[in-house]
C-alpha positions, 0 to 999 in steps of 0.5 A, spaced: 500 499 499 503 507 497 501 511 504 502 519 501 503 523 507 503 530 509 509 531 514 514 537 516 521 534 517 524 535 523 530 532 524 535 528 519 541 523 521 546 522 515 548 515 514 552 510 510 556 515 504 550 518 501 543 517 504 539 518 511 534 517 515 529 523 516 524 523 521 517 527 519 512 529 523 505 527 521 498 528 523 497 521 522 502 517 523 506 522 529 512 521 527 516 516 522 523 516 520 524 516 513 530 512 510 532 517 505 537 514 498 540 519 495 540 524 500 546 528 499 546 527 492 544 534 488 540 529 483 536 526 488 530 526 486 527 527 492 533 533 495 529 539 495 524 535 498 526 532 504 531 537 508 529 540 514 523 544 516 521 541 509 512 542 509 512 536 504 508 530 501 511 523 503 510 517 498 512 509 502 509 503 505 507 505 511 509 498 515 507 499 523 511 494 525 517 497 522 522 502 525 523 506 519 520 507 513 522 506 506 521 513 503 519 512 495 519 519 493 518 526 496 514 532 493 515 539 496 509 542 499 512 550 502 519 551 503 518 557 509 524 559 504 523 566 510 525 562 516 531 557 511 535 565 509 535 568 516 540 564 522 537 567 527 529 564 525 534 557 523 535 557 530 529 557 534 526 552 528 530 548 530 529 549 537 521 548 536 523 542 532 528 538 537 522 540 542 518 535 536 523 530 536 522 529 544 516 528 545 511 523 543 505 527 544 499 530 538 503 537 536 502 536 529 498 541 527 502 546 533 509 545 529 505 547 523 501 553 525 508 556 529 513 554 522 508 558 518 508 565 523 515 563 524 515 564 517 512 571 516 512 574 523 518 580 524 516 578 531 521 572 532 521 571 540 514 572 540 512 565 536 517 561 540 513 564 546 506 562 545 510 555 542 513 555 549 507 556 554 503 551 549 507 545 550 507 546 557 501 546 558 500 540 553 506 536 557 502 539 563 508 543 567 505 550 566 509 555 571 503 556 576 503 565 574 497 567 579 500 567 584 506 566 589 508 558 587 510 557 594 504 560 598 500 562 594 500 569 596 497 573 589 501 581 591 508 582 593 511 578 587 518 579 585 522 573 581 519 567 577 522 560 580 524 555 573 526 551 579 520 552 583 515 552 576 512 559 577 511 567 580 515 567 587 513 573 593 517 576 596 517 573 603 518 566 600 524 569 594 529 569 602 528 562 601 529 561 595 534 568 593 531 568 585 533 573 580 529 579 582 525 582 576 520 589 575 513 589 574 513 589 566 517 582 565 511 579 571 506 582 568 509 581 560 510 573 563 502 571 566 499 575 559 504 570 554 503 564 560 495 565 559 495 566 550 495 562 544 495 562 537 488 563 537 489 571 540 497 572 536 494 578 533 492 581 539 499 579 543 504 583 536 502 591 540 504 587 547 511 588 549 512 580 549 517 579 543 523 579 549 529 572 549 529 574 556 521 571 558 524 565 551 530 563 556 525 563 563 520 558 559 525 555 555 528 553 563 522 551 566 521 546 559 528 543 562 528 542 569 521 539 568 520 535 563 527 532 563 529 534 555 535 536 553 536 542 548 542 542 544 539 547 539 538 553 544 546 554 545 545 557 538 539 562 541 543 563 548 550 565 543 545 570 539 542 574 545 549 576 549 
């Protein structure tokens, strides 16, 4: 049976001299590993549809008992060209795809929507921040932003703990000694944690395109999920 499936390339590993094993994210089968012959050959008929971040039609016989499927052919649907020509967008897309490759949850539609927004928008950290808070909610590890995560106090908030997973009041922070933030950062962190792509246009005028927020969300994700984000180092270097 020939299965023609739309998918997003979220990972690629070179194999042998000219081949590769790519991972695609699909709506039907979740993550699928595909063996791509001649991946590194310019003359390959599949070369322009199997690169990282490509959104393509993939033809293969899906065998659920096999860990790797054999790709027959691939045709590019969308390349996300603005991402591929902007190093900072590439770095953000790499983080998104590394997270997608690390989890088992059904996030095909979320990843596709995020890459579309990243491709079209100049508020690239806003896009990443909305993706991250959505992922934290899906994984059940969203930070507590309705008061102090330690005592529940709703006033005198001064910090965000990536270890405790939420706001800290000034009294509890005497114990934890976390970095203090100004009111604007605290307010924006709460707003972004209530946000989704459904209200993305309303978020654009707000000051949420902020790497400081990204860094806090990433640290919470790492601490509570155990995901080791190697690609995140590039973003840290870009924002030094």
